[in-house]
C-alpha angles and dihedrals in degrees: 000000000000115000110250127217125238092260116151092251090059095041090068090058098051091106094048118100126236120205115222141162137213128197115236135176138228127179086263096056143277128327138173125242115204121213137180116222128201133184131021109343089211093056109115091203104090131183114195114203116195123189137219132274102287100012133094140234089259088077085083100053095113095044091046092051090049092051099039096102092055102032142031094236117207121190115184129196101229110236112281092030138084114344094342124108124266115242121250090227118038093205087078092065088105137114096259090058091047090051090052091051092051091051088054091048092051089050089053090052088056096222131127098214138030139181116229135218110186126181116199104307089018088059092051089052089048093051090048091054099036092054094058121099112266092011115178092223116108109169122016133191115199109202109209098323139101141161091282117059119193108248094223091057092047089052090049091054091046090056093069104021113117096356112147108252126169127188132207092218142012090251091055089054092048091051093048092050088050090053091053090047099039091123088068086086142264097317124175121246088254092053092050089050091048096055100030101047092075089055095061131069137175110243134160092358097309141074116253143156118287095222123099106255088214090076083085092066100075089035091057093041093059110116126204089255092052092047091050092050091048092049092050090051091051093050088053090048093050092050090052097052107111099193134070117292125192117197113203116195128189107230092232097039115146093189103053117042126205088241091058091048091051090050091049091053090048098047101038124083099231106005124148131170144209131189123215114213124227098023137088132195109013129001107229097217092218098120123082090239094056094042087053090059089059092042093055091048099046102029107016135231094279092058090047091058095049 
């Protein structure tokens, strides 16, 4: 796509999304990662927004539109989800592969540095990348996730992950996805439709989720020893991150405890936290109040007023 100038005709389209794809590689072959891009494609200031385990980059439409005059906002569908390819080998549905894909995406964007908004799994990917030497990540917001995940919440997710579910209509699929994500907060029917429609597709005569059900295989195969090793690696990564980190916790979250948040603030270099009342895992960032939390962190109050 040719970079466009800041001419008035383009300025009116800053808050309109563009659908793009980038080719990535795993040891099992090539795959495509889809991403939605907002704002001026020539803007070197990039915000990468990465979604949760079974979600899609379209979860960030409202936030992206709100930030599009300051950032080039890029919202990928992690491989195996949304409009992205499914992997040839499901054992590569793991954070190291997702980190590698994001490095490829950042190279496609042709920028040296990015800011990062990561919800749940997207935050784990962000920590994995941000903790590496010479990481491109500057500021990072972790939405209801940390190095330690509460076992009961992990078990809850495992109960539904990858299970075959078919729906008689798109609306039935939207409602079922809303039931699984009810801890996001008290969203309106229109808001559920907005963020859940991209998760559902018509296939083989029925409506079903877009994500590859095989993402459940490495999730289910994780042993206590593997989980402990992964957690230790994430704590090391968090401690190594040089830039500002904001941890956002839903007050009723069963995945991220207050104790973990306190430990993150203590062990990180520049980690702060905020808790959002009335929601669990994970805040949806659809409301103006929640978007303003991200705005103050990434842009600042002065920019908000301008």
